[in-house]
C-alpha positions as CSV (number, residue, x, y, z in Angstrom):
1,M,220.0,111.4,152.3
2,E,223.4,112.8,153.1
3,P,224.3,113.8,149.7
4,R,221.1,115.8,149.5
5,V,222.0,117.5,152.8
6,M,225.5,118.4,151.4
7,D,224.0,119.8,148.1
8,L,221.6,121.9,149.9
9,V,224.2,123.5,152.3
10,A,226.7,123.7,149.5
11,G,224.1,125.5,147.3
12,V,223.4,128.1,150.1
13,I,227.0,128.8,150.7
14,D,228.0,129.2,147.1
15,Q,225.0,131.7,146.7
16,I,226.5,133.8,149.6
17,E,230.0,133.5,148.6
18,R,229.4,134.8,144.9
19,A,229.2,138.3,146.4
20,I,232.6,137.9,148.2
21,P,235.4,138.5,145.8
22,T,238.3,136.2,145.6
23,K,241.8,136.1,144.2
24,G,244.1,133.4,143.1
25,R,243.3,129.7,142.2
26,P,239.5,128.6,142.4
27,P,238.8,127.1,145.7
28,M,237.9,123.4,146.2
29,Q,234.3,122.5,145.4
30,T,232.1,123.4,148.5
31,C,230.3,120.0,148.7
32,T,233.7,118.4,149.0
33,V,234.7,120.6,151.8
34,L,231.4,119.9,153.6
35,E,231.7,116.2,153.3
36,T,235.1,116.4,154.9
37,L,233.8,118.7,157.5
38,Q,231.0,116.1,158.5
39,F,233.4,113.5,158.6
40,F,235.8,115.4,160.8
41,L,232.9,116.3,163.1
42,R,231.6,112.8,163.5
43,E,234.8,111.0,163.8
44,G,236.8,113.4,165.6
45,V,240.1,112.5,163.7
46,Q,243.2,114.8,163.9
47,W,243.7,117.5,161.3
48,R,247.0,115.8,160.1
49,E,244.8,112.6,159.3
50,L,242.8,114.3,156.7
51,R,244.7,113.7,153.4
52,A,243.6,115.2,150.1
53,A,241.6,112.6,148.0
54,P,239.2,112.8,145.0
55,H,236.2,113.3,147.4
56,R,237.9,114.7,150.4
57,A,239.7,117.9,151.4
58,S,243.0,118.0,153.3
59,G,243.1,119.1,157.0
60,S,244.8,122.5,155.9
61,T,242.1,123.2,153.3
62,L,239.4,122.4,155.7
63,R,240.9,124.8,158.4
64,R,241.5,127.6,155.9
65,R,237.8,127.4,154.8
66,L,236.6,127.2,158.3
67,V,238.7,130.4,159.3
68,E,237.4,132.2,156.1
69,W,233.7,131.2,156.8
70,S,234.0,132.5,160.4
71,T,235.7,135.5,159.4
72,T,233.0,136.6,157.0
73,A,230.1,135.1,159.1
74,V,229.1,132.8,156.3
75,L,228.2,129.9,158.5
76,R,225.9,132.2,160.7
77,R,224.2,133.4,157.5
78,V,223.8,129.9,156.1
79,H,222.3,128.7,159.3
80,A,219.7,131.8,159.3
81,V,218.7,131.0,155.8
82,L,218.1,127.2,156.5
83,I,216.1,128.1,159.6
84,R,213.8,130.5,157.4
85,M,213.5,127.7,154.9
86,V,212.1,125.4,157.4
87,R,209.1,127.8,157.9
88,S,208.8,129.1,154.5
89,A,205.1,128.6,154.1
90,P,203.0,131.7,154.4
91,E,201.2,130.6,157.6
92,A,204.3,129.2,159.2
93,A,206.5,132.2,158.4
94,T,204.5,134.5,160.6
95,Q,203.7,132.1,163.4
96,A,205.4,132.8,166.9
97,W,208.2,130.6,168.1
98,D,208.6,129.0,171.4
99,I,212.3,128.7,172.3
100,V,214.3,126.8,175.1
101,V,217.6,127.8,176.3
102,D,220.3,125.7,178.1
103,S,224.0,124.8,178.1
104,C,226.4,121.9,178.4
105,S,230.2,121.6,179.2
106,V,233.0,119.4,177.7
107,R,236.6,118.9,178.6
108,A,239.3,120.9,177.0
109,K,242.6,119.1,177.8
110,R,244.6,121.2,175.5
111,G,243.3,124.5,176.8
112,G,243.3,127.5,174.4
113,A,240.8,130.3,173.9
114,L,237.3,130.0,175.4
115,T,238.4,127.6,178.2
116,G,238.2,127.8,182.0
117,P,238.0,125.7,185.1
118,N,234.8,123.6,184.9
119,P,232.9,123.9,188.3
120,T,231.0,120.5,187.2
121,D,234.2,118.8,186.5
122,R,236.6,119.4,189.7
123,G,237.9,122.6,188.2
124,K,239.4,120.9,185.1
125,P,239.7,123.0,181.9
126,G,236.6,123.1,179.8
127,T,234.4,124.8,177.3
128,K,230.6,125.4,177.7
129,Y,228.3,125.3,174.7
130,H,225.2,127.6,175.0
131,V,222.3,126.5,172.8
132,V,219.0,127.9,172.0
133,V,216.3,125.5,170.3
134,S,212.7,125.9,169.2
135,T,210.2,123.5,170.8
136,D,210.1,121.4,167.8
137,G,213.9,120.6,168.2
138,L,215.6,122.9,165.8
139,P,218.9,124.5,167.0
140,L,218.4,128.1,166.4
141,A,221.9,129.4,167.7
142,A,224.9,128.0,169.7
143,L,227.8,129.8,171.3
144,P,230.9,128.6,172.9
145,S,232.5,130.1,176.0
146,A,234.8,129.2,178.9
147,A,233.2,126.6,181.2
148,N,233.3,129.1,184.2
149,V,231.2,131.6,182.4
150,H,227.7,131.9,184.0
151,D,224.8,131.2,181.7
152,T,223.2,134.7,182.2
153,R,226.2,136.3,180.4
154,L,225.5,134.5,177.2
155,F,221.8,135.0,177.5
156,P,221.6,138.4,175.6
157,D,223.7,137.1,172.7
158,L,221.6,133.7,172.4
159,L,218.4,135.7,172.4
160,R,219.6,138.1,169.8
161,L,220.6,135.4,167.3
162,A,217.4,133.6,167.9
163,M,215.4,136.8,167.3
164,V,217.3,137.1,163.8
165,V,216.1,133.8,162.5
166,C,212.6,133.8,164.2
167,A,209.8,136.1,162.9
168,R,208.5,136.5,166.2
169,I,209.2,134.6,169.7
170,A,206.0,134.1,172.1
171,R,207.7,132.1,175.1
172,L,211.1,131.5,176.4
173,Y,211.9,128.5,178.7
174,A,214.9,128.2,180.7
175,D,216.2,126.8,184.1
176,A,217.2,128.5,187.2
177,G,220.7,129.1,185.7
178,Y,219.1,131.9,183.8
179,D,217.2,133.6,186.5
180,S,218.0,137.1,186.8
181,A,216.0,140.5,186.7
182,D,217.8,141.6,183.6
183,N,217.2,138.5,181.5
184,R,213.4,138.8,182.4
185,W,213.4,142.5,181.4
186,L,215.1,141.8,178.1
187,C,212.4,139.2,177.2
188,L,209.6,141.4,178.2
189,R,210.9,144.4,176.3
190,E,210.9,142.2,173.2
191,G,207.4,141.0,173.8
192,I,208.6,137.7,174.9
193,Q,207.2,135.8,177.8
194,P,209.9,134.7,180.0
195,I,209.2,131.1,181.7
196,I,212.3,130.9,183.7
197,R,212.4,128.8,187.0
198,K,213.4,131.0,189.9
199,I,216.3,130.2,192.1
200,G,215.0,128.0,195.0
201,Q,211.7,127.3,193.5
202,P,210.9,123.7,194.2
203,H,210.6,121.3,191.0
204,G,207.4,120.0,189.7
205,S,206.2,123.0,187.7
206,G,206.4,120.9,184.5
207,L,209.1,122.9,183.0
208,G,211.3,119.8,182.6
209,Q,208.9,118.3,180.1
210,V,209.7,121.3,177.7
211,R,213.2,121.7,178.6
212,C,214.1,118.0,177.7
213,I,214.0,119.1,174.0
214,V,217.1,121.3,174.5
215,E,218.7,118.3,176.2
216,H,218.1,116.1,173.2
217,A,219.7,118.9,170.9
218,N,222.6,119.0,173.2
219,A,222.9,115.2,172.7
220,W,222.9,115.5,168.9
221,L,225.6,118.0,169.0
222,L,227.7,116.0,171.4
223,N,227.2,112.9,169.2
224,N,229.9,114.7,167.1
225,K,233.3,113.5,168.6
226,R,235.1,116.5,167.7
227,L,232.7,118.6,170.0
228,D,232.3,116.0,172.5
229,R,236.0,116.4,173.5
230,R,237.5,119.8,172.6
231,H,240.8,119.4,170.8
232,D,241.3,122.8,169.0
233,R,242.9,125.7,170.6
234,K,241.5,128.6,168.5
235,G,238.0,129.9,169.6
236,A,237.0,130.8,166.1
237,I,237.4,127.2,165.0
238,V,235.3,125.8,168.0
239,D,232.6,128.2,167.1
240,A,232.6,127.4,163.4
241,L,232.4,123.6,164.2
242,L,229.6,124.2,166.6
243,T,227.7,126.2,164.1
244,A,228.3,123.6,161.3
245,A,226.9,121.0,163.6
246,C,223.7,123.0,163.9
247,I,223.5,123.6,160.2
248,F,223.6,119.8,159.4
249,V,220.8,119.1,161.8
250,V,218.6,121.7,160.2
251,A,219.5,120.7,156.7
252,A,218.7,117.2,157.5
253,R,215.1,118.2,158.8
254,L,214.7,120.1,155.4
255,V,215.8,117.1,153.4
256,E,213.3,114.9,155.3
257,F,210.4,117.0,154.0
């Protein structure tokens, strides 16, 4: 299954990069870089441990390609293309989506960009991953921030990214961390029904049965050791790794069908 996943993602990247002019030597095959990226994400090895081999890129090559893909927004575009491919059927393409928003925090011992004192980890440096998924478990967007950034500040960006890949959004589910008049107004302005638990509202509304989906998505992302403990100091690299993890989840879903 994994070779098919790599071929699918590499094909989309190659189609996008054909419109981007390059100079100098031809780059390494995209499929080889993606295989190295998947290994790097899963195993959490150090950059220096990645040595060039017939079917593996070196750490410097992988880092350079990640920076290029982040600068040109290639990974974001690939993610959007794959999401649309999931619902490419005529009836599914116009169907409204229900989405769920949540976040999780990880420790960042080496500090760097997008780190801050984690209020849930005794103030130790950490990074927060903000994720929006569909109710069938597809990660639609993910953004990193400092661990002390309130969830409501990333809500507009998450909603905007979800609207890019979804034809129409019917309902948005979130916990009390996203409860604000601005967030509710933003949803209503876009024709989305906000189902957000109000601060102080007692449990038992049944919202947790829907929100468990995003908890599973967070577990899939943190199953990658490179994301479970943050080691990279550059925010662009963390963002690229987080988006790549979402891409692999969506591509695996496509290959299953």
